[in-house]
VMD Tcl script that builds the backbone (N, CA, C; Angstrom):
set m [mol new atoms 417]
animate dup $m
set s [atomselect $m all]
$s set {name element resname resid chain x y z} {
  {N N MET 1 A 36.965 81.953 -50.436}
  {CA C MET 1 A 36.145 80.948 -49.813}
  {C C MET 1 A 34.816 81.566 -49.396}
  {N N LYS 2 A 33.854 80.760 -49.499}
  {CA C LYS 2 A 32.523 81.219 -49.112}
  {C C LYS 2 A 32.356 81.126 -47.612}
  {N N LYS 3 A 31.386 81.853 -47.124}
  {CA C LYS 3 A 31.128 81.893 -45.692}
  {C C LYS 3 A 30.814 80.504 -45.135}
  {N N GLY 4 A 30.080 79.690 -45.817}
  {CA C GLY 4 A 29.725 78.339 -45.381}
  {C C GLY 4 A 30.950 77.442 -45.285}
  {N N GLN 5 A 31.897 77.589 -46.224}
  {CA C GLN 5 A 33.121 76.781 -46.187}
  {C C GLN 5 A 34.000 77.186 -44.999}
  {N N THR 6 A 34.076 78.450 -44.695}
  {CA C THR 6 A 34.863 78.947 -43.577}
  {C C THR 6 A 34.307 78.409 -42.263}
  {N N GLU 7 A 32.995 78.417 -42.131}
  {CA C GLU 7 A 32.382 77.891 -40.898}
  {C C GLU 7 A 32.624 76.388 -40.763}
  {N N THR 8 A 32.578 75.663 -41.875}
  {CA C THR 8 A 32.819 74.226 -41.868}
  {C C THR 8 A 34.269 73.946 -41.464}
  {N N MET 9 A 35.213 74.706 -41.993}
  {CA C MET 9 A 36.631 74.533 -41.641}
  {C C MET 9 A 36.850 74.847 -40.146}
  {N N GLY 10 A 36.228 75.870 -39.654}
  {CA C GLY 10 A 36.340 76.217 -38.239}
  {C C GLY 10 A 35.784 75.117 -37.351}
  {N N LEU 11 A 34.659 74.535 -37.762}
  {CA C LEU 11 A 34.064 73.446 -37.022}
  {C C LEU 11 A 34.975 72.218 -37.023}
  {N N MET 12 A 35.612 71.930 -38.156}
  {CA C MET 12 A 36.537 70.800 -38.279}
  {C C MET 12 A 37.749 70.989 -37.342}
  {N N VAL 13 A 38.263 72.200 -37.277}
  {CA C VAL 13 A 39.400 72.497 -36.397}
  {C C VAL 13 A 39.000 72.272 -34.950}
  {N N ILE 14 A 37.827 72.710 -34.570}
  {CA C ILE 14 A 37.326 72.532 -33.196}
  {C C ILE 14 A 37.169 71.049 -32.886}
  {N N VAL 15 A 36.591 70.278 -33.804}
  {CA C VAL 15 A 36.390 68.849 -33.578}
  {C C VAL 15 A 37.741 68.130 -33.439}
  {N N ILE 16 A 38.690 68.441 -34.305}
  {CA C ILE 16 A 40.029 67.837 -34.221}
  {C C ILE 16 A 40.697 68.195 -32.902}
  {N N LEU 17 A 40.572 69.419 -32.463}
  {CA C LEU 17 A 41.145 69.868 -31.186}
  {C C LEU 17 A 40.515 69.113 -30.016}
  {N N ILE 18 A 39.208 68.921 -30.045}
  {CA C ILE 18 A 38.508 68.185 -28.978}
  {C C ILE 18 A 38.959 66.741 -28.965}
  {N N ILE 19 A 39.098 66.107 -30.129}
  {CA C ILE 19 A 39.554 64.720 -30.203}
  {C C ILE 19 A 40.978 64.595 -29.648}
  {N N PHE 20 A 41.826 65.546 -30.006}
  {CA C PHE 20 A 43.215 65.540 -29.531}
  {C C PHE 20 A 43.265 65.669 -28.005}
  {N N LEU 21 A 42.516 66.595 -27.437}
  {CA C LEU 21 A 42.483 66.781 -25.980}
  {C C LEU 21 A 41.877 65.576 -25.272}
  {N N ALA 22 A 40.855 64.980 -25.873}
  {CA C ALA 22 A 40.234 63.789 -25.269}
  {C C ALA 22 A 41.228 62.626 -25.262}
  {N N THR 23 A 42.022 62.486 -26.306}
  {CA C THR 23 A 43.026 61.422 -26.365}
  {C C THR 23 A 44.076 61.606 -25.275}
  {N N ILE 24 A 44.521 62.816 -25.072}
  {CA C ILE 24 A 45.510 63.099 -24.017}
  {C C ILE 24 A 44.894 62.815 -22.649}
  {N N PHE 25 A 43.692 63.268 -22.419}
  {CA C PHE 25 A 43.028 63.029 -21.143}
  {C C PHE 25 A 42.875 61.541 -20.865}
  {N N LEU 26 A 42.412 60.792 -21.848}
  {CA C LEU 26 A 42.217 59.345 -21.664}
  {C C LEU 26 A 43.546 58.618 -21.433}
  {N N SER 27 A 44.608 59.077 -22.066}
  {CA C SER 27 A 45.902 58.416 -21.839}
  {C C SER 27 A 46.345 58.568 -20.387}
  {N N PHE 28 A 46.067 59.721 -19.777}
  {CA C PHE 28 A 46.416 59.900 -18.367}
  {C C PHE 28 A 45.416 59.199 -17.445}
  {N N ALA 29 A 44.158 59.239 -17.801}
  {CA C ALA 29 A 43.110 58.661 -16.937}
  {C C ALA 29 A 43.199 57.144 -16.891}
  {N N LEU 30 A 43.586 56.523 -17.984}
  {CA C LEU 30 A 43.619 55.063 -18.039}
  {C C LEU 30 A 44.974 54.483 -17.643}
  {N N ARG 31 A 45.932 55.334 -17.397}
  {CA C ARG 31 A 47.258 54.866 -16.993}
  {C C ARG 31 A 47.167 54.204 -15.621}
  {N N GLU 32 A 47.912 53.125 -15.445}
  {CA C GLU 32 A 47.889 52.397 -14.172}
  {C C GLU 32 A 48.510 53.236 -13.075}
  {N N LYS 33 A 47.811 53.310 -11.992}
  {CA C LYS 33 A 48.318 54.070 -10.844}
  {C C LYS 33 A 49.222 53.159 -10.024}
  {N N PRO 34 A 50.331 53.693 -9.512}
  {CA C PRO 34 A 51.233 52.855 -8.719}
  {C C PRO 34 A 50.573 52.416 -7.408}
  {N N ASP 35 A 50.847 51.196 -7.010}
  {CA C ASP 35 A 50.292 50.650 -5.769}
  {C C ASP 35 A 51.269 50.951 -4.628}
  {N N LEU 36 A 50.883 51.851 -3.753}
  {CA C LEU 36 A 51.750 52.268 -2.650}
  {C C LEU 36 A 51.433 51.525 -1.351}
  {N N THR 37 A 50.576 50.529 -1.430}
  {CA C THR 37 A 50.142 49.823 -0.220}
  {C C THR 37 A 51.315 49.211 0.529}
  {N N SER 38 A 52.239 48.568 -0.181}
  {CA C SER 38 A 53.358 47.917 0.510}
  {C C SER 38 A 54.271 48.934 1.176}
  {N N GLU 39 A 54.518 50.079 0.506}
  {CA C GLU 39 A 55.382 51.106 1.105}
  {C C GLU 39 A 54.741 51.707 2.353}
  {N N VAL 40 A 53.450 51.941 2.291}
  {CA C VAL 40 A 52.727 52.484 3.444}
  {C C VAL 40 A 52.753 51.476 4.595}
  {N N ARG 41 A 52.532 50.219 4.264}
  {CA C ARG 41 A 52.545 49.165 5.294}
  {C C ARG 41 A 53.929 49.092 5.969}
  {N N GLU 42 A 55.000 49.147 5.166}
  {CA C GLU 42 A 56.358 49.098 5.729}
  {C C GLU 42 A 56.632 50.317 6.613}
  {N N SER 43 A 56.161 51.477 6.185}
  {CA C SER 43 A 56.367 52.695 6.973}
  {C C SER 43 A 55.642 52.617 8.320}
  {N N VAL 44 A 54.396 52.149 8.296}
  {CA C VAL 44 A 53.640 52.007 9.539}
  {C C VAL 44 A 54.294 50.964 10.440}
  {N N GLN 45 A 54.748 49.868 9.838}
  {CA C GLN 45 A 55.402 48.812 10.616}
  {C C GLN 45 A 56.678 49.325 11.279}
  {N N THR 46 A 57.467 50.088 10.537}
  {CA C THR 46 A 58.714 50.629 11.076}
  {C C THR 46 A 58.439 51.608 12.208}
  {N N ASN 47 A 57.478 52.502 12.022}
  {CA C ASN 47 A 57.121 53.455 13.084}
  {C C ASN 47 A 56.589 52.752 14.324}
  {N N SER 48 A 55.764 51.764 14.132}
  {CA C SER 48 A 55.211 51.024 15.277}
  {C C SER 48 A 56.312 50.265 16.021}
  {N N LEU 49 A 57.232 49.683 15.274}
  {CA C LEU 49 A 58.327 48.936 15.902}
  {C C LEU 49 A 59.222 49.862 16.716}
  {N N LEU 50 A 59.547 51.031 16.184}
  {CA C LEU 50 A 60.381 51.971 16.933}
  {C C LEU 50 A 59.654 52.456 18.184}
  {N N THR 51 A 58.385 52.771 18.062}
  {CA C THR 51 A 57.618 53.239 19.222}
  {C C THR 51 A 57.556 52.177 20.301}
  {N N SER 52 A 57.279 50.946 19.926}
  {CA C SER 52 A 57.182 49.883 20.937}
  {C C SER 52 A 58.556 49.562 21.520}
  {N N LEU 53 A 59.605 49.659 20.702}
  {CA C LEU 53 A 60.964 49.418 21.202}
  {C C LEU 53 A 61.326 50.442 22.281}
  {N N LEU 54 A 61.002 51.700 22.049}
  {CA C LEU 54 A 61.341 52.753 23.007}
  {C C LEU 54 A 60.537 52.655 24.294}
  {N N GLN 55 A 59.375 52.013 24.238}
  {CA C GLN 55 A 58.530 51.872 25.432}
  {C C GLN 55 A 58.765 50.545 26.162}
  {N N THR 56 A 59.598 49.678 25.579}
  {CA C THR 56 A 59.882 48.392 26.209}
  {C C THR 56 A 60.637 48.615 27.508}
  {N N THR 57 A 60.217 47.904 28.532}
  {CA C THR 57 A 60.818 48.065 29.854}
  {C C THR 57 A 62.024 47.142 30.019}
  {N N ILE 58 A 63.130 47.733 30.439}
  {CA C ILE 58 A 64.351 46.990 30.748}
  {C C ILE 58 A 64.782 47.416 32.144}
  {N N GLN 59 A 64.915 46.462 33.032}
  {CA C GLN 59 A 65.306 46.724 34.417}
  {C C GLN 59 A 64.377 47.737 35.079}
  {N N GLY 60 A 63.080 47.612 34.791}
  {CA C GLY 60 A 62.075 48.450 35.439}
  {C C GLY 60 A 61.895 49.836 34.863}
  {N N LYS 61 A 62.622 50.179 33.799}
  {CA C LYS 61 A 62.506 51.500 33.184}
  {C C LYS 61 A 62.335 51.343 31.684}
  {N N PRO 62 A 61.529 52.212 31.047}
  {CA C PRO 62 A 61.430 52.165 29.597}
  {C C PRO 62 A 62.805 52.414 28.956}
  {N N LEU 63 A 62.985 51.848 27.784}
  {CA C LEU 63 A 64.267 51.966 27.085}
  {C C LEU 63 A 64.685 53.425 26.922}
  {N N LYS 64 A 63.734 54.282 26.522}
  {CA C LYS 64 A 64.083 55.690 26.282}
  {C C LYS 64 A 64.522 56.414 27.556}
  {N N GLU 65 A 64.140 55.920 28.721}
  {CA C GLU 65 A 64.566 56.521 29.986}
  {C C GLU 65 A 66.027 56.167 30.318}
  {N N GLN 66 A 66.574 55.188 29.635}
  {CA C GLN 66 A 67.938 54.752 29.908}
  {C C GLN 66 A 68.981 55.426 29.008}
  {N N PHE 67 A 68.512 56.229 28.057}
  {CA C PHE 67 A 69.440 56.903 27.155}
  {C C PHE 67 A 70.405 57.853 27.858}
  {N N PRO 68 A 69.965 58.652 28.861}
  {CA C PRO 68 A 70.932 59.515 29.546}
  {C C PRO 68 A 72.078 58.727 30.198}
  {N N ASN 69 A 71.780 57.554 30.752}
  {CA C ASN 69 A 72.848 56.731 31.347}
  {C C ASN 69 A 73.823 56.292 30.265}
  {N N CYS 70 A 73.303 55.990 29.088}
  {CA C CYS 70 A 74.159 55.589 27.965}
  {C C CYS 70 A 75.062 56.760 27.565}
  {N N TYR 71 A 74.514 57.951 27.583}
  {CA C TYR 71 A 75.281 59.130 27.201}
  {C C TYR 71 A 76.421 59.406 28.190}
  {N N ASN 72 A 76.185 59.124 29.466}
  {CA C ASN 72 A 77.172 59.425 30.501}
  {C C ASN 72 A 78.149 58.289 30.772}
  {N N ASN 73 A 77.814 57.062 30.400}
  {CA C ASN 73 A 78.632 55.915 30.777}
  {C C ASN 73 A 78.721 54.944 29.601}
  {N N ARG 74 A 79.916 54.746 29.078}
  {CA C ARG 74 A 80.128 53.891 27.902}
  {C C ARG 74 A 79.794 52.419 28.197}
  {N N ILE 75 A 80.051 51.944 29.397}
  {CA C ILE 75 A 79.758 50.544 29.752}
  {C C ILE 75 A 78.253 50.312 29.740}
  {N N THR 76 A 77.509 51.257 30.300}
  {CA C THR 76 A 76.047 51.176 30.291}
  {C C THR 76 A 75.540 51.179 28.841}
  {N N CYS 77 A 76.179 51.968 28.017}
  {CA C CYS 77 A 75.786 52.070 26.622}
  {C C CYS 77 A 76.027 50.743 25.886}
  {N N ASP 78 A 77.134 50.078 26.153}
  {CA C ASP 78 A 77.420 48.783 25.537}
  {C C ASP 78 A 76.396 47.739 25.963}
  {N N ASN 79 A 76.023 47.741 27.253}
  {CA C ASN 79 A 75.000 46.806 27.749}
  {C C ASN 79 A 73.649 47.092 27.094}
  {N N LEU 80 A 73.311 48.369 26.984}
  {CA C LEU 80 A 72.057 48.759 26.358}
  {C C LEU 80 A 72.037 48.335 24.883}
  {N N LYS 81 A 73.153 48.485 24.235}
  {CA C LYS 81 A 73.268 48.080 22.816}
  {C C LYS 81 A 72.991 46.569 22.676}
  {N N LYS 82 A 73.562 45.762 23.573}
  {CA C LYS 82 A 73.336 44.323 23.513}
  {C C LYS 82 A 71.866 43.977 23.742}
  {N N GLN 83 A 71.222 44.679 24.655}
  {CA C GLN 83 A 69.807 44.440 24.920}
  {C C GLN 83 A 68.929 44.831 23.729}
  {N N ILE 84 A 69.260 45.927 23.087}
  {CA C ILE 84 A 68.504 46.370 21.911}
  {C C ILE 84 A 68.705 45.368 20.770}
  {N N GLU 85 A 69.938 44.892 20.601}
  {CA C GLU 85 A 70.207 43.884 19.564}
  {C C GLU 85 A 69.372 42.633 19.793}
  {N N THR 86 A 69.300 42.212 21.042}
  {CA C THR 86 A 68.514 41.015 21.378}
  {C C THR 86 A 67.041 41.231 21.052}
  {N N MET 87 A 66.502 42.390 21.456}
  {CA C MET 87 A 65.096 42.666 21.188}
  {C C MET 87 A 64.802 42.716 19.694}
  {N N LEU 88 A 65.656 43.389 18.940}
  {CA C LEU 88 A 65.424 43.511 17.501}
  {C C LEU 88 A 65.554 42.152 16.804}
  {N N SER 89 A 66.473 41.324 17.251}
  {CA C SER 89 A 66.637 40.013 16.628}
  {C C SER 89 A 65.403 39.144 16.867}
  {N N LEU 90 A 64.693 39.379 17.958}
  {CA C LEU 90 A 63.472 38.622 18.246}
  {C C LEU 90 A 62.259 39.146 17.474}
  {N N VAL 91 A 62.258 40.426 17.148}
  {CA C VAL 91 A 61.085 41.056 16.550}
  {C C VAL 91 A 61.164 41.141 15.026}
  {N N VAL 92 A 62.328 41.476 14.521}
  {CA C VAL 92 A 62.478 41.642 13.070}
  {C C VAL 92 A 62.501 40.258 12.416}
  {N N PRO 93 A 61.712 40.059 11.350}
  {CA C PRO 93 A 61.666 38.744 10.696}
  {C C PRO 93 A 63.053 38.299 10.209}
  {N N ILE 94 A 63.263 36.997 10.247}
  {CA C ILE 94 A 64.528 36.426 9.802}
  {C C ILE 94 A 64.732 36.760 8.339}
  {N N GLY 95 A 65.927 37.212 8.011}
  {CA C GLY 95 A 66.252 37.559 6.633}
  {C C GLY 95 A 66.056 39.028 6.308}
  {N N GLN 96 A 65.373 39.755 7.182}
  {CA C GLN 96 A 65.185 41.184 6.951}
  {C C GLN 96 A 66.268 41.957 7.678}
  {N N ASN 97 A 66.944 42.834 6.966}
  {CA C ASN 97 A 67.995 43.644 7.571}
  {C C ASN 97 A 67.401 44.860 8.258}
  {N N TYR 98 A 68.112 45.357 9.231}
  {CA C TYR 98 A 67.660 46.537 9.961}
  {C C TYR 98 A 68.876 47.326 10.427}
  {N N GLN 99 A 68.615 48.568 10.816}
  {CA C GLN 99 A 69.650 49.411 11.417}
  {C C GLN 99 A 68.989 50.300 12.460}
  {N N PHE 100 A 69.556 50.298 13.656}
  {CA C PHE 100 A 69.101 51.164 14.737}
  {C C PHE 100 A 70.261 52.068 15.104}
  {N N ILE 101 A 70.010 53.369 15.136}
  {CA C ILE 101 A 71.042 54.332 15.498}
  {C C ILE 101 A 70.490 55.263 16.574}
  {N N LEU 102 A 71.288 55.497 17.606}
  {CA C LEU 102 A 70.957 56.472 18.637}
  {C C LEU 102 A 71.995 57.578 18.547}
  {N N LEU 103 A 71.534 58.813 18.349}
  {CA C LEU 103 A 72.419 59.950 18.148}
  {C C LEU 103 A 72.204 61.019 19.218}
  {N N VAL 104 A 73.282 61.725 19.506}
  {CA C VAL 104 A 73.227 62.947 20.316}
  {C C VAL 104 A 74.118 63.945 19.618}
  {N N ASP 105 A 73.558 65.041 19.157}
  {CA C ASP 105 A 74.322 66.076 18.457}
  {C C ASP 105 A 75.229 65.477 17.366}
  {N N GLU 106 A 74.656 64.668 16.503}
  {CA C GLU 106 A 75.366 64.044 15.386}
  {C C GLU 106 A 76.388 62.984 15.810}
  {N N GLU 107 A 76.523 62.731 17.093}
  {CA C GLU 107 A 77.438 61.691 17.592}
  {C C GLU 107 A 76.655 60.403 17.811}
  {N N GLU 108 A 77.144 59.315 17.223}
  {CA C GLU 108 A 76.477 58.021 17.376}
  {C C GLU 108 A 76.846 57.403 18.710}
  {N N LEU 109 A 75.822 57.143 19.509}
  {CA C LEU 109 A 76.043 56.420 20.754}
  {C C LEU 109 A 75.893 54.920 20.510}
  {N N ILE 110 A 74.897 54.568 19.705}
  {CA C ILE 110 A 74.624 53.171 19.386}
  {C C ILE 110 A 74.375 53.069 17.890}
  {N N ASN 111 A 75.006 52.070 17.270}
  {CA C ASN 111 A 74.755 51.781 15.866}
  {C C ASN 111 A 74.706 50.276 15.709}
  {N N ILE 112 A 73.516 49.766 15.416}
  {CA C ILE 112 A 73.305 48.309 15.313}
  {C C ILE 112 A 72.822 47.997 13.909}
  {N N GLY 113 A 73.426 47.016 13.282}
  {CA C GLY 113 A 72.987 46.551 11.971}
  {C C GLY 113 A 73.488 47.443 10.850}
  {N N ALA 114 A 73.099 47.058 9.641}
  {CA C ALA 114 A 73.494 47.816 8.450}
  {C C ALA 114 A 72.371 47.744 7.432}
  {N N CYS 115 A 72.079 48.891 6.866}
  {CA C CYS 115 A 70.967 48.995 5.919}
  {C C CYS 115 A 71.232 50.174 5.007}
  {N N ARG 116 A 71.033 49.989 3.711}
  {CA C ARG 116 A 71.223 51.117 2.780}
  {C C ARG 116 A 69.898 51.804 2.457}
  {N N THR 117 A 68.944 51.029 1.949}
  {CA C THR 117 A 67.657 51.614 1.591}
  {C C THR 117 A 66.551 50.879 2.331}
  {N N GLY 118 A 65.471 51.566 2.558}
  {CA C GLY 118 A 64.353 50.926 3.235}
  {C C GLY 118 A 63.448 51.958 3.891}
  {N N SER 119 A 62.581 51.461 4.713}
  {CA C SER 119 A 61.627 52.300 5.433}
  {C C SER 119 A 62.271 52.817 6.720}
  {N N ILE 120 A 62.167 54.121 6.953}
  {CA C ILE 120 A 62.838 54.747 8.088}
  {C C ILE 120 A 61.821 55.359 9.057}
  {N N ALA 121 A 62.082 55.157 10.337}
  {CA C ALA 121 A 61.311 55.821 11.391}
  {C C ALA 121 A 62.308 56.570 12.261}
  {N N ILE 122 A 62.017 57.829 12.541}
  {CA C ILE 122 A 62.903 58.665 13.346}
  {C C ILE 122 A 62.071 59.347 14.415}
  {N N THR 123 A 62.602 59.357 15.617}
  {CA C THR 123 A 61.912 60.083 16.691}
  {C C THR 123 A 62.930 60.800 17.561}
  {N N SER 124 A 62.506 61.896 18.092}
  {CA C SER 124 A 63.341 62.713 18.967}
  {C C SER 124 A 62.896 62.501 20.404}
  {N N ILE 125 A 63.868 62.310 21.293}
  {CA C ILE 125 A 63.576 62.097 22.710}
  {C C ILE 125 A 64.423 63.065 23.524}
  {N N ARG 126 A 63.774 63.785 24.413}
  {CA C ARG 126 A 64.525 64.723 25.289}
  {C C ARG 126 A 64.458 64.198 26.707}
  {N N ARG 127 A 65.624 63.887 27.256}
  {CA C ARG 127 A 65.741 63.403 28.631}
  {C C ARG 127 A 66.926 64.103 29.286}
  {N N ASP 128 A 66.717 64.574 30.508}
  {CA C ASP 128 A 67.770 65.251 31.282}
  {C C ASP 128 A 68.449 66.371 30.460}
  {N N ASN 129 A 67.652 67.158 29.756}
  {CA C ASN 129 A 68.146 68.270 28.933}
  {C C ASN 129 A 69.103 67.827 27.824}
  {N N ILE 130 A 68.972 66.608 27.388}
  {CA C ILE 130 A 69.771 66.089 26.284}
  {C C ILE 130 A 68.792 65.640 25.200}
  {N N ASP 131 A 69.051 66.055 23.966}
  {CA C ASP 131 A 68.199 65.669 22.840}
  {C C ASP 131 A 68.781 64.446 22.146}
  {N N PHE 132 A 68.057 63.343 22.230}
  {CA C PHE 132 A 68.463 62.101 21.579}
  {C C PHE 132 A 67.643 61.950 20.306}
  {N N LEU 133 A 68.227 61.319 19.312}
  {CA C LEU 133 A 67.542 61.000 18.075}
  {C C LEU 133 A 67.662 59.513 17.839}
  {N N ALA 134 A 66.533 58.828 17.827}
  {CA C ALA 134 A 66.517 57.388 17.592}
  {C C ALA 134 A 66.011 57.155 16.168}
  {N N ARG 135 A 66.768 56.350 15.407}
  {CA C ARG 135 A 66.411 56.091 14.019}
  {C C ARG 135 A 66.425 54.592 13.778}
  {N N LEU 136 A 65.325 54.083 13.231}
  {CA C LEU 136 A 65.230 52.668 12.894}
  {C C LEU 136 A 64.937 52.553 11.417}
  {N N LYS 137 A 65.699 51.718 10.726}
  {CA C LYS 137 A 65.507 51.496 9.294}
  {C C LYS 137 A 65.340 50.005 9.062}
  {N N LEU 138 A 64.258 49.641 8.352}
  {CA C LEU 138 A 64.026 48.245 7.959}
  {C C LEU 138 A 64.227 48.127 6.463}
  {N N CYS 139 A 65.018 47.131 6.066}
  {CA C CYS 139 A 65.297 46.923 4.631}
  {C C CYS 139 A 64.660 45.636 4.135}
}
mol reanalyze $m
mol bondsrecalc $m
mol representation Tube
mol addrep $m
């Protein structure tokens, strides 16, 4: 092969390689990006609901301040569970499932509702040297 033919073949290989890479780039660039707006909105809604629930005043004290009483007294815990159920039934839209769990060292003190998948908000609360874990899930 002559020198001119070799240079032409090399140029053709480079052009084909550039076209191939441009095709791959465009296939990724033009692909539809997933819309995460609804998931983000649900996550923010769940976190806000849990935060406001824990700050809601019951009998002159925020809900989170009553957790130690629940830990020490089962009757108080049952009453608190009923109050939380009432609050959640008023706030969570009709038809939407939810689950609220209050834990201490992996032991469930309160478990309200049932939910398999959904948006989860979890917060840790320390009161009277006891670490509580409050988890709210909206489905």
